[in-house]
N, C-alpha and C positions, 0 to 999 in steps of 0.2 A: 504493500500500500504506500502511495506517495505521501510525503510529509506535508504538513500545513503550509510550509514555506514555499511550496510549489503550486502555482496557479496556472502554469503554462499548459496549453492543450497539447494533445498528441493525436494519435489515431485511435487509441483505445480509451482515452479520457478526453471527451469532447468538451468544448467550452460553450455554454449557452449564450446566445445573443438575440437581439431583437429580430434578426432576419433568419433565425435558425441556428443550429449548432455549427461550431467551427472546429475543423481538424487541422492539425499542423503535421506536415510530412517532413521528417528530417532527411536531408541530403548531405551526408558527410563531405566536407570540402566544397560544398556548393556544386558538386559534380552530378550530372544527370545524363544518362544515356538516352539515345533516341527511343528505345523501347520503354524506358521508365517515363520519359516525357509524354509519350503517347498515352501511357496508362494514367498519368496524372490528368491529362486533358479529358480522358474518358470518365474518370471518377468525378471530376468537376462538372462535366456536362450531364451525366446520368444520375448522379446522387446529390450534387450541389446546385449552385445558381449559374454554373457555366463559366465563372471567372476563376482565375488563379492569382492569388496575392503573393508577392515576393516579400520575404522578411529581411530584416537587417543582417541576419546571419546566414544568408544563402539558402534558407529553407523555403517551403511554400505552404500556403494555407488554402483550404477549400472551405467556402462559406455556404450558408443556406441549406445545410443538411437537415433533413426532416427526421422526426422521431422514428426509430426503428431501422435506420440505415446503417447504424454503427457496425453491425456484424458483417454486412455485405462489404462495407468499406475496408475493414480489417482483412477479410478473406481475399479480396481482390488485390489489395496492396501487398499482401504476403506473396501471392503468386507472381507479382511484378518485381519482386526483390526489394520492395520499399519498406518492408517490416520484417527484418531477419530475426528479431527477438521481441516478443511481446513485453517481457519485463523491462527491457531496455528502450522501450518506445521513445521516452523523452530524454534519455541519457546521451543519445548519439549526436551531440552538438559539436561539430568540428568545422571551423572556418579554415580557409586555405588561400594562399596567394592566387588570385584568379587567372593570372597569365603564366603560371608555372608550366614548364615543359614546352612552351611555345617560343619559337626563335631559339635563342641561346640561353634561356632561363633554365635553372635547374628544375628537374621534374620532382614533384612530391605526391603524385597520385598513388604510387605504390605505398608510400609512407602513410597517407591518409587511410588507405584500405587496411594496412596493418594495424593502425591505431583503432579503427572501427572494429576490427576483428577482436582486438584485445579487450575492448570495452564490452562487447557482446559476450565474450567468453568468461567474464568475471561476474559472478552473482552479486558481489558487494557493490559493483558499480551500477547496478540497477537502482540503487538508492540515490544516485545523483539527481538533483532537481533539474527542471528544464531550463533554468537560467544559467547553470554551470556550463562553461564553454572551453573547449580545447581549441588551440590554434596551431596550424602547421604553416610555417613561413619558408619561402624558398630562398630567403636571404635578401630579397628586394622589397619586402613589405607587402601590404595589402591584405594581410590575414588578421589584423587586429590583435597582434601579439601583445601590445601594451595593455590591452583591456581583457586579456584572457585569464582564465584560472590556471590552466596548465598549457604551456606552449612548447613547441619545438621549432627551432630555426636551423635550416640546412646550412652547413658550412663545409662545402666540399664533400668528402666521404664521411663526415661526421655530422652530428646534430647537437645543438645546444638546448638544454632544458631550462625553461622559465616557469616560475611559480608566481601567480598573482602579478604577472607583468614584470617580474624581476629575474635576472639571470641567477640560476641556482648553483652556478659553479661547476656544472657537469657537462662534459663533452663526450659524446658516446658515438660508437659506430652507428650508422644509420639503421642497420639491422636490429640494434638493441634499443633504439629510441622509443618505439611504441610501448615496449614493456616498462621502460622507465617512466613514461608519462602515465601509464595505467597505475603504477605503484604510487606516484604522487597523488593521483586522484583517490586511490584507496586510502591513503593516509589522511586525506582531507575528509573522507567519510568518517573515519575513525575519530576525527577531532570535532565532528558535529555538522559537517556539511550534509544537508538533506534532512536534518532533524532540527537543529537550532539556527542554521544559516543556509542561505542559498548560494553564496559565493565565498571563496576563500578569504577575500578581503574583509568579510564580515565576522570571521572567527576571532576570538581572543588570540592575539599574537599574529593573526593574518598569515601571510605567506611565510614568515620566518618560522612559525610553528610547524607548518607542513614540511618545509625544507629540513628542519631539525629531525622530524619524524623519519625522514629517509636518509639521515646522516649527512645532510648538506647545510648550506647557508645561503641566504639571499644576498645579492649584490646589486650591480647597476640596473636601472630600469631599462626596459626595451624601448627603442625609439618608436615614436608614434608614426602612424601611416602618413604618407605625404599628401593624400587626398584621393578623391574618387576617380575612377577611370574616365578618361575622355571619351566622349561619344563619337561614333563614326568608324570608318574603316582604317585600320592600321596594318602596316606590313611588318612582319617579324621574321627576318631571315628567309624571305621568299614565301612565307605563308601569309595569306590574307585572313585577317581576323576582324570581324565586325562587332562593335560594342554598341548595343542598343539600350535604350532606357524605357522602362514601363512607366507610363504616365501615372503619377501618384502610387507607383508600386503595384499596379493591377494590370493583368493581361486578360483580354477576352479570349474566348475559345478559338476564334479565328486567328488571333495573334499567336497563341500557343502553337497551333498547328503550323502556321507559316514559319515561325522561328525554327521549329524542329525540322522542317523540310529543307532548310538551308545548311544543316549541319553536315560537315565532312564525314564520310563513312568511317566508322571505327573510332571516332573521337567523341567527346562529351561536351555538352553545354556546361558553362560555368556561371553560376548565379552569384553576384557580388552585391555589396552594400549599395544602398540608394537606388534599388530597382534596376541595377545594371545586369545585362545578359551578354556574356561573351560567347560568340558563335564562330568557331573555326569553320571557314566557309568551304562549301563544295561548289558554289556558283560564282559567277563573275561578280566582283565586289560592287560595281556600280549598279548592276541590275538588282542585286540582293538588297542594297541600301534603299533603292527606290521602292521596292516592294514593301519593305518594312515601314518606310516613311508613309507610304500610301495607306497602310493599315492603321496608322495613328501612333506608332512607336516613335520615340525621340531619337533622332540621329545626329543632332548637332548641339553643342554646348551653348550656341547662340539662341536656342529656343528658350522663350521666357519661362517654360516649365521645367527646364533641365535641372534646375537647382531646388525644385520644390517636391516635397513628399508629404504624406499624411497618413494618419491612422485610419481605422475603418469608419470613423465618424458615427453617425446616428445608428448604425447597425449595432454598436456597442451600447449596453444599458447604462454605462457610466457617462456617456458623452452628453454634453449640454448644448452642442451645436453641430450642424452639418459641416464639419471642417473640410470635407472633400469638395463641397461647393464653394467654400470660402477661400480655399488654398490658392495662393497667387504669389507672384514676386512682390517684394516690399523694398522700397528705397533703403539702401544701406545694409540690406540683408540678402546677399546673393544666394545663400543656401538656407532654406527654412524647412522645418518639419512641423506640421500642424496637427495638434492633438485636441481631443474633445474633453480631456480631464487631465489633472496634474500628474498622472502616472507616466505619461510620455512614452507610451508603447511604440516600439519600432523606430526610434530616432537614430539616424546616422550620426556618427561621432563628430562630423564636421558641420552639422547644421545648427542654426539657431532655433530654439524651441519656441513655437507660438502656441500658447495654451488658451483655449477658449474658456471664457468665463460667462458667456451668454450667447444668444443667437448672432449678435454682431459685435461682440466685444471680446478682446483677447488681452493676454499679458505677453509682453515681449521683454525678455530679460528680467522678468519679475515686475515690470512696470505696466500699469493699465494702459490700454490703447483701444480706440474705437475704430472699426473699419468703415471707411467712407464708401459710398456707392461710386463705382468707377475704378476701384482696385487699389487704392492707397490707404495708408493708415495715418 
């Protein structure tokens, strides 16, 4: 049974909302194969409202699930390889550098798979709450290492272990890194994560206590990520990669299908923060970009909505305003995340939080502001 500190949905524990139940599907590393992507689209279309929401950790949510659909969701997700372990449904939170293995960047997909397997194989780690996060960094950033509970950073043939965003003084062969990360997480559970705290930083002693439990110490903090991925087509050592943005983090059924159809055979889509989708292309880049732009996806950082994201708005029982309708660019705030209550769900790390306090009033940086008709505050 999951502890009271864990309110995050999964596929077996759904979250009730005004528009029906919500399921969150964990995609370790943000990686999703063509087969899994098609399965997610089918689940959303046949059991949910047809849309797929992207989360800040590279996972996806299906909304609008009606009572009685939970068993069908779990069964079909299991067959698609999306639910390898029921007890670990909400524990498989792994972020990864979204461009790893592309061009000359070090690959980390195998390391992500090894870490996921280590989590699923350990009964103790089923106690990890849904907010606990592992990060696997290829050495170039983008995995949220500084904000992770347990992290690994690739350094040539070795990997460095981080606990609560701080270097734990351990450099290990890559083949041993997943076991070390699992051991750190197991120590965190022993110290109260999952019962008294959701994150390592909330424990008495924080990361230092976990490091001591595995015979190590914490040191320098991990560097923060440099920012979100740029939108558009980029060339990486002869490979064309398209980075598209989901408007307010939501994909329609048609957009999901279209993005999957452009994926290069044998590769995976990579879901990143702020609704970014990384697509190693099988099609000509100009044609692919034009198709996605026509579908309503964001393909340029010059788009006014490229820096805007939002929570689910009035679909959530806590929301006091339809923030998805209110969300817009604001002068002096190039990147914003709009939320309907102070919990701030889904906020990218580089965005200013805009918190609704009423149907047309918000707080920006803790200060009250009223939204004017026409799009400014």
